[in-house]
C-alpha positions as CSV (number, residue, x, y, z in Angstrom):
1,X,65.5,-22.7,-5.4
2,X,65.7,-19.4,-3.9
3,X,65.2,-18.5,-0.4
4,X,64.4,-15.4,1.7
5,X,67.0,-14.0,3.7
6,X,64.7,-13.4,6.6
7,X,64.0,-17.1,6.6
8,X,67.4,-17.7,8.0
9,X,68.2,-14.5,9.8
10,X,65.6,-14.6,12.5
11,X,65.9,-18.2,13.7
12,X,69.8,-17.8,13.8
13,X,69.4,-14.5,15.7
14,X,67.2,-16.2,18.3
15,X,69.7,-19.0,18.7
16,X,72.6,-16.5,18.9
17,X,70.7,-14.6,21.7
18,X,69.8,-17.7,23.4
19,X,73.5,-19.0,23.6
20,X,75.0,-15.9,24.3
21,X,76.7,-15.6,20.8
22,X,78.2,-12.3,19.2
23,X,76.7,-12.3,15.9
24,X,79.5,-10.3,14.3
25,X,82.4,-12.8,15.5
26,X,83.1,-16.5,15.7
27,X,84.9,-18.4,18.2
28,X,88.2,-16.6,18.4
29,X,90.0,-19.4,20.3
30,X,89.6,-21.6,17.4
31,X,90.4,-19.3,14.5
32,X,93.2,-17.2,16.1
33,X,93.0,-13.8,17.7
34,X,94.6,-12.1,14.7
35,X,93.6,-11.9,11.1
36,X,95.0,-8.5,10.4
37,X,95.4,-8.7,6.8
38,X,91.5,-9.7,6.4
39,X,88.7,-9.3,8.5
40,X,87.2,-12.6,9.7
41,X,83.8,-13.1,8.3
42,X,80.7,-12.9,10.7
43,X,78.7,-15.7,12.0
44,X,75.8,-14.2,9.5
45,X,78.1,-14.1,6.5
46,X,79.0,-17.6,7.0
47,X,75.6,-18.9,7.5
48,X,74.4,-17.0,4.5
49,X,77.1,-18.5,2.5
50,X,76.2,-22.1,3.8
51,X,72.6,-21.3,2.9
52,X,73.4,-20.2,-0.6
53,X,75.1,-23.9,-1.2
54,X,72.8,-26.6,-2.3
55,X,74.5,-29.0,0.0
56,X,73.4,-26.9,3.1
57,X,70.4,-25.1,1.6
58,X,67.9,-27.2,3.6
59,X,69.7,-27.4,6.6
60,X,67.6,-25.7,9.8
61,X,69.0,-22.3,10.9
62,X,70.3,-23.8,14.3
63,X,72.4,-26.5,12.3
64,X,73.9,-23.9,10.1
65,X,74.9,-21.8,13.2
66,X,76.5,-25.1,14.6
67,X,78.3,-25.5,11.3
68,X,79.3,-21.9,11.2
69,X,81.4,-22.3,14.5
70,X,83.8,-24.7,12.3
71,X,84.3,-23.1,9.1
72,X,87.6,-21.8,8.1
73,X,88.6,-19.6,5.5
74,X,90.9,-19.9,2.6
75,X,92.0,-17.5,-0.1
76,X,93.5,-19.0,-3.1
77,X,95.2,-17.0,-5.9
78,X,94.6,-17.6,-9.6
79,X,96.5,-20.8,-10.9
80,X,96.8,-22.3,-7.1
81,X,96.2,-25.8,-6.6
82,X,93.9,-26.4,-3.8
83,X,94.7,-30.2,-3.8
84,X,95.8,-32.7,-6.3
85,X,94.3,-36.0,-7.7
86,X,95.4,-38.9,-5.5
87,X,95.9,-36.6,-2.7
88,X,94.7,-37.3,0.8
89,X,92.4,-34.9,2.6
90,X,89.9,-34.4,5.2
91,X,88.1,-31.3,4.3
92,X,85.6,-29.9,1.7
93,X,85.3,-26.6,0.2
94,X,82.7,-24.0,-0.5
95,X,83.3,-21.4,-3.3
96,X,82.2,-18.0,-1.8
97,X,83.8,-16.0,-4.6
98,X,86.0,-16.5,-7.5
99,X,86.0,-20.0,-9.5
100,X,87.6,-23.3,-9.3
101,X,88.3,-25.8,-12.0
102,X,88.2,-29.6,-11.5
103,X,90.0,-31.8,-13.6
104,X,90.8,-35.7,-13.8
105,X,93.8,-37.4,-15.4
106,X,93.0,-39.5,-18.6
107,X,95.5,-41.2,-20.8
108,X,96.0,-38.3,-23.0
109,X,96.2,-35.9,-20.2
110,X,94.0,-33.9,-17.8
111,X,90.3,-33.6,-18.7
112,X,87.9,-30.9,-17.3
113,X,85.2,-32.2,-15.2
114,X,83.7,-29.1,-13.7
115,X,84.1,-25.4,-13.1
116,X,82.7,-24.6,-9.6
117,X,81.3,-21.1,-9.4
118,X,80.3,-19.3,-6.0
119,X,77.5,-20.9,-4.1
120,X,79.2,-24.2,-5.5
121,X,81.1,-26.8,-3.7
122,X,83.8,-29.6,-4.1
123,X,85.9,-32.3,-2.5
124,X,83.0,-33.3,-0.3
125,X,83.7,-37.0,-0.4
126,X,86.6,-36.2,1.8
127,X,84.4,-35.7,4.9
128,X,82.6,-38.8,4.1
129,X,85.4,-41.5,3.3
130,X,89.1,-42.2,3.7
131,X,89.7,-42.3,0.1
132,X,92.3,-40.2,-2.1
133,X,91.2,-37.5,-4.2
134,X,89.6,-38.4,-7.5
135,X,90.5,-35.1,-9.2
136,X,92.6,-31.9,-9.0
137,X,91.2,-28.5,-8.0
138,X,92.7,-25.4,-9.2
139,X,91.6,-21.7,-8.7
140,X,91.0,-20.2,-12.1
141,X,91.1,-16.9,-10.5
142,X,91.3,-15.4,-6.9
143,X,89.0,-17.1,-4.8
144,X,87.7,-16.9,-1.2
145,X,86.9,-20.5,-0.1
146,X,85.2,-21.7,3.2
147,X,86.6,-25.0,4.4
148,X,85.0,-27.6,6.8
149,X,87.0,-30.7,8.0
150,X,85.8,-34.2,8.5
151,X,86.1,-34.2,12.4
152,X,84.3,-30.9,12.6
153,X,81.5,-32.0,10.4
154,X,81.0,-35.2,12.6
155,X,80.9,-33.0,15.5
156,X,78.1,-30.9,14.1
157,X,76.3,-33.8,12.9
158,X,76.2,-35.4,16.3
159,X,74.9,-32.2,17.7
160,X,72.2,-31.9,15.0
161,X,71.6,-35.1,13.0
162,X,69.3,-33.4,10.6
163,X,72.5,-31.9,8.9
164,X,73.5,-35.4,7.7
165,X,69.9,-36.1,6.6
166,X,69.8,-33.1,4.5
167,X,73.4,-33.5,3.1
168,X,72.6,-37.0,2.0
169,X,69.6,-36.1,0.2
170,X,71.8,-33.6,-1.9
171,X,74.3,-36.4,-2.5
172,X,71.3,-38.5,-3.7
173,X,70.2,-35.8,-6.2
174,X,73.6,-35.2,-7.3
175,X,74.2,-38.9,-7.7
176,X,70.8,-39.2,-9.8
177,X,71.8,-36.5,-12.0
178,X,74.9,-38.0,-12.8
179,X,73.2,-41.3,-13.6
180,X,71.0,-39.6,-16.0
181,X,74.1,-38.1,-17.6
182,X,75.7,-41.5,-17.8
183,X,72.7,-43.0,-19.6
184,X,72.5,-40.0,-21.9
185,X,76.1,-40.5,-22.8
186,X,75.6,-44.2,-23.1
187,X,72.6,-43.5,-25.3
188,X,74.5,-41.2,-27.6
189,X,77.5,-43.6,-28.0
190,X,75.0,-46.3,-29.3
191,X,73.4,-44.0,-31.6
192,X,77.0,-43.1,-33.1
193,X,78.0,-46.7,-33.4
194,X,74.6,-47.5,-35.1
195,X,75.1,-44.5,-37.6
196,X,78.7,-45.7,-38.2
197,X,77.8,-49.3,-38.8
198,X,75.0,-48.1,-41.2
199,X,77.5,-46.1,-43.2
200,X,80.1,-49.1,-43.4
201,X,79.5,-51.8,-45.9
202,X,79.1,-55.3,-44.9
203,X,82.3,-57.6,-45.5
204,X,80.5,-59.6,-48.3
205,X,79.5,-56.6,-49.9
206,X,82.9,-54.9,-49.8
207,X,84.3,-58.0,-51.5
208,X,81.7,-58.7,-54.0
209,X,83.2,-57.9,-57.6
């Protein structure tokens, strides 16, 4: 679903003005005073990036502003492994630019699970549970990623519980899509088996003289 930029900007501007934030900078004590090699994203740029992601699309402007306090940036070069399957991590990633591929190790080698384009996200379960990563994430090209850590996410949720509600709604939608896909795969496998069985003679027919 699309959104109007003005729907986000005005509530956030009101929040920034009320709280005394500078709309062109973010928490310098958190991100460090120097970023000479690349300018730090502004509050508005981060909020618009969050708003373009399905996971945060329906979070109110004030909640997005709070999340933007904690967002960090990571630049990944082509071929860089962001994290590996079975690694432990406590952060999720949003793709602002570039492309990231997600692979899982199977018996005969890695299998492509998903390709995450700008506006997509990955590694989100790390901010919910303490289990190791279930896949490997690799930048296919030079990518700019936004990073949100588990403790920061929890702090933002404590301040704005609606953030958790909207995120769990998106998780539920994603789970339902996965469930439908799983059912489709089972149905297709059943049909293939039925076609195979119809094409194979029964044992008594095969041995009949």
